[in-house]
N, C-alpha and C positions, 0 to 999 in steps of 0.2 A: 504494500500500500504506500503511495507517495506520502511525503511529509507535508501535512497541512498545518503545521504549527504556526505559520503565518499565512494570511490570506494571499492566495497566489495571483491576484489581479494587480497589474502594475502597468505603468507607461514607461517605455524606454526612450531616453533622450540622448540622441547621438550628437555629441558636441563636435566631433570631427566633421560631420555633415553641416553643422551650423557654421563652422569656420569656412568650410568649402563654399557655402552659399554666399558668404560675405565676399570672399575673394573672387568668386565667379561674377558676382554683381559689380564689384569694384572694377574688374577688368572690362566688363561689358559697357558700363556707364562711363568710365573714364577716371583719370587720376587728378583732374584739375578742379575737383569740387570736394567739399567736406562731406562726411557721412555721419548721419544720425542713425543709430539703431534704436528702433522703437521697441521698448520692453514693457510697455503697459500691459495691464491685464495678466500679470504674472508671465510676461513674455509669451502672450497668446496661449497660455496654458503650459508652457514649457519650463517654467521656473526662472524668474527674473534674475535672481542673484547669480546662479550658476551660468546662465547664458551671458549675462553682462560681464562676468569675470572672463569668460572665454573670448568675448568680442573686444573687451578692453585690451587683452593681450594682442589682438590683431591690429590695434591702432585706431579703433573707431573714435571719431572726434567728439561726438555727443551721444547721450542717451535721452530718449523721450519717454516720459511717463504721463499718465493721465491724472494722477492724484499726488498731492504733496506726500501722503503717507507712503506711496510707492517709491518716491525719491528718497525718503528717509531710510527705507529698507535697504536701498543700495548703498547709501552713505554708511549705515551701520555695518554693512558687510565689507567696508574698506574701499569701495569704488570712489575714485577721485576724479574721474572724467566729468566734464561739465554735464549737467542734467537740466533739461528743459521740461517744465511741467505744462504739458499741452492743454490741460483742462483748467488752467489758471489756479485759483485757490478759493476756498470757502472763506467768507468774511470772518476775520479773527485769526486766520492762519498766516498772516503776513510775516510775523516774527519767526514762526516755525519754519517757513520756507527759507527765509534769509539766514537763520541760524545754521541751516544745513547746506547753505550755498546752492540752493535750488533756484534756478532762474524761472520766474513766472511768465506765462503768456497772459497778456492783458487784452480784453476784448470789449471793455466798457470803461467809462470815466470813473465810475464808483471804485473799481479796482485800482485804477491809476491814482486816484486821490488817496486811497488808503495806503498804498505803497509810498506815496510821496510823504505822508505823515510819518510813516516808519523811517523813511530816510532822514527827515528832519530830526526825529528823536535820536537817531544813531549818528547824526552829523556825517552822513555819507551819501553818495549818489547810488541809486539802486538801478541795476541793469534790468531791463524788461524787453520782451519781444511783443510786438503788436500783431494781433491776428486780424486780417481783413477778410470779410465775407465777400467773395467775388462771384458767388452764385451757388454755393453749397446750401445756403439757407439755414445754417446752423450757427455755431459760435463765430463771432467776428464783427468788427465795425463794417457796416455796409459800404461797399466801394463807392456808391453814389451819394454818400452822406459824410464824407471824410472832412470837408472843409471846417465845419464847426468843431469836430473832434480834434483836429490838428491845432486849431486856435486855442482851445482850452488846455490841451496837453502841453502846449508851449509855455503855459504859465506855471507848470509844476516843475520847480527848479531842482528838485532832488531826484529826478528820474533821468535815466539815459536810455534812449531807444537803441538797444544793441542789436535788435533784429526785427525784420518785417517778414510776415509769413501769410500764406493762405492755404486753402485745401481744395483739391480737385474732386469734383463730384462724380465724374463718369469717364475717367481717363482710360479705363479698361475697355470701353465700348467704342468701337470704330465708328458706329453710326452716330455717335455723339461728338465726333471730332470738332464740328463747328462750335458747339457749346464749350468744349474744352479750350479751344483756341480763343474764344471770347473771354473765358476766365483768365487765361494767360495775359491777354491784352489789358484787361481791367487791372490785373495786378501790376503790370508794368506802369500803367498810368498812375496807380496809387503810390507806387514807390517814387515816381517822379514828383508827386505832390509833397511827400514827406521831405524829399531832398530839397525841393524848392523852398520849403519852410525852414531849412537849416539843419535838419536831422541827418546824421551820418551813420547809419547802421553798419555794424560789422558784417552781419549775415543777412542775406535775402534768400528766402527759401520757399518753395512752392510744391515741389514734386514729392508725392507719395510713391509707393512701389510701382504702380502702373504708369504714373506720370514719368518717373525716372527712366523706366524701360522704354516706353513708347512715345514720349513727347520730349525730345531733346531741348526744346525752347523753355521747358519748365525746370530744367536742372539748376540753373543759376549758380549760387554760391554754395548751396548745400542741398542734399537730397535726404529724405526721411524714409528709410527702408523698414518696413514692418513684415508683412506676411512672407515676402520672398526670402527673408533670412531663414525662415523656418521651413522652407521648401513648399510653401502653400501658394504656388503660382498658377496651378492648372486652371482654376476657376476665377482668378482675379487679374489675369493678364490677357491682353488681346490674343486671340487664337491666330490672327492673321499676320502678326509681326514677329520678328526675331526676338529671342529672349535669352537670358543667361541660363546656363545648365544648372539646374537646382536638384537637390536631394532632400527627401523627407527627413525631418529631424525627430519627429515623434512616431513611435509605433505603440500599439496597445495590445496587451497580452493577458491571457488567463490560462486556465487548464480545465479539463473535464473533471468535474467533481463527482458526478454520478452518471450511470447509464442504465436505461431500462428498455425492455421490449414492450411495444405497444401494438395492439391488434388493429387491423383495418377498421375505420369508422369511429375511432375514439377521438374525443376533443382534447385539445391541449391549451392550457393557460386560462387566464381571466377572460370572461366574456365568451368563451368557446368560439373564438374567431378562426380556429384552424381545426380541421378534421383530417385524420390520416386517411390516405387513399390506398394504403397497402399496409401490410404488417411492417412495422418500422422500428428502427433502433434510434432511441432518443437520448441525447446527452444534455446534461445540465451544467451551465457555465456560471460561475459566481461573479456576475457583473450585471448591473441593471441601470435604470434611469437615474438613480441617485448617484451613480458613478459617472454619469454623463453619457452613457450609451442610450441614445434617445429612444423614447417609446415610439416615435414615428417610424423607426426602423422595423417595427414588428411586422412579420410576414413578408418583408421586402428585402432585408439585407442578407448577406451571407458572411460566414467566418471561414478561416482557413484552418483545417484540421489535417495533420499529416500530409500537407501539400495539396489538399483537395478542398474545393469550395463546398461548404455545407450550409444549407439554408436555415435562417432563423424562422422558427415556427411558433405560432401563438404570440400573444402579447408579451412584450418585454415588461417585466415587473420591476419593483424597486431595487431588488437585489439579485435577480436571476434572469437568465436568458435561456430559452429552450432551443436546441439545435437538432436537426434531423441528420444523423450520421449513417443512415442506412447504406449509402453509396460510398462511404469512406472505409476502406479495408482496415481490419485489425485495430479498431479503436478500443481504447481501454481507459479506465479512470487514471487520471494523471497526465494524459496526453496534452501537449501544448496546443493552445488555441491563439491565433492571431486575429484580432478584430480590426486593426489597422496595421498594415505591414506587408512584407513580401516574404514568401516561403517557397522555395523551389520554383521561382519564376511565376508564381501565382501571387497577385498583388491586389490589395484593397487599400485605397487611399482615403484620406479625409475628404477629398473632393467627391469621391464615389458616394460616401455616406451623406455628404451635403446635398447632392442631387436628389437622393431619396427623400431627404427631409425638406427639400425646397428652400435651402439656405446656402451659405458659403462655408468653405473649409475653416475659416477663422472661427466661426461659431462652434464647429465640432471640436476643435482642439481647446478653445477657451472653456468649453463646457465640461471637459474631463475634470471631475471634482477633486477636492483635496483628499477625499477618502482613498483615492488611487495614488499610491506612492510613486514617485519618479525615481527611476534608476538611471544613472548616467554612465555612458560609455564614451571613450575618447580614442 
């Protein structure tokens, strides 16, 4: 009997592939720009600290986080590389960000004024990056309402605009190239307005992963690489354009915990959504939707057992997934199961699962819960 003293479900994080993806992207995009590695959301589910440590050793220029707390986690782990908090900060976190040398993104005057007060209290100038909304419709000062913002910002004497940025909404969609080019043009115009008002930012950046790969005009002085660092390019990069060679960083694993023989015509799982059409050999895998293996995959996904695809049958429950291994030879308790990964040239990617769930691969990897331990290889 296999050793089940610890739960055998885990995600493997291949740091060598992470480093490869950075180098490959760096070579593809070019060496005349700075590189930000986006490690928000726990590095898209891959573990921010370990990924940041690996990328810092590769010479990444900046790290991007969404929350001040994410930046503090990196600082506490000894990361000294500049950190940009892409989501700004919650009111009251000004000192927390500054104490940990985390540069905030500012997208409204209230934030700017709060930081200016902090600068006055500290008797120092505070570096900020301004986010401009060029068409994303999310965070940012609207590109067509910049004049009054710039006038008021000019009165805040303890702020230094160290960066200007925006975000592309549809850079991965070739049919939206006109809109993407409009965003790029709007950003260029916005930068010109800031410069005309006397601001001299060190960094001007616009390109996310699909922008950096597919729209050279968006690269400017720095590119922000997120999903492609983790090998998640299949469903977020344009299929019609060249791209860097990427390798998956996360694979998801478990084992067969039990096997039973079930006769034809029996139902499996909650709600009786699956009935066996033959006498079947059924395996139980200790992973469920609380681990991030989505319930939407029920009766649709497959896993890899002994190098063979085996279909998920019945509804995925909170802690268990049922798999039909009738056509997988010599299955036994303790056999390895890959839910994301490649075994003997049989592959299941995060993008494959995302298509089933009508989402993107980012959500699949981000959704792998903290209950699933990460094991690192290098």
